[in-house]
N, C-alpha and C positions, 0 to 999 in steps of 0.2 A: 550526429544521429539523434533524432527526436525520440522521446519516449511515447509509447502507445499502450493503451489498455484495451484488451480484447476480451469480450465476454465469451466464456467457454460453455458453461451450462450450470443451472441450479446453484447460483451463488459463487461459481468459480470464475475467476478472472486471471488473465496473464498480462504481466507488464514486461515490455521489451524495450531495449534501447538505453539511452543515458537519462538517468533521473537526476537532473540538476537544476540550477537556478534559471536556466534558459528554457527548460522543458516542462517543469512541474505544473505551471499554471494552465497549460493547454492540453496536458496528456489525458485528462478525464473530466471534461467539462460538466458532465451530468452525474458526478459521483454522488451528490446528495440525493438525487432522484433514485439512483440505484440502491443506495442504503435504505431509503424509505420503502422501496419495492421489496427488498429482502425482508424487511420487518413485517410487511403485510403478508408475505408468503411464509413467514416463520423459518426462514433460512439463514444460515451463517454466511459470512463473506470469507472466501478463501482466495488468497492471492499467490499465484505462482510467480516467483521472481527469477526463475532460471535464466531468462533472456535478458536480464538487466546487466549492462556492461559496466556502468559507472554510476556511483551515487555520491553526491556532495551533501553539505549540511542543509541545503534547501530541500533536497530529496528526503533526507531524514526528517526534517520538520514537517514536510507534507505527509509522510507516513504517520508521524505522531498525531497530526491533525485528523487524519482519516481514522486512526484508532480511537481518538476521542469522540469523533462524530458517531462512530459505531457504538461506543459505550453509551453515549447520550441517547441513542435510538434503541438501546438494548438489543443490538445485533452482535453476535460473537464474530470475531475476526481472527484469522490466522494467516501468517506469512510463511510460505514454504519455499524451499530452495533459495534461501536468503544469501546473497553474495557475501563473501568474507569481508570485503571492504565495508559493507554496511554494518556488519556486526562489529568490526573494529572501530568504526566511526561512532557507533552508539556507545561502545565501552569507553572510548576516549572522552565522550561528551557526558558520561555517567547517566545515560538514559536507557540503557538496554532493558531495564525492568519495565519501561513504559511501552515497549513494542511487543506485540504478540508473536514472538519468534518461535519457529518450530524447526 
């Protein structure tokens, strides 16, 4: 199952599916455009991950890259309904402090 990113409203997005090395590069091709648009509007980025079924290290790296991109653009980011598997992977990789987990 591919990962998809769906815009909900006012800076809220939802990720569903498998976030892994086969899917991360294609799941949100216009993420930089979205981050820049949020900056122009003065909005934060909120990502609902309730529909994420599986995350591997590539998915974790993609999320860390997204968090860095938001930081560089001065856009606040928060991850909601984060799957336990992602939290465990971040802890094992000693990077949980780099992700905006809620």
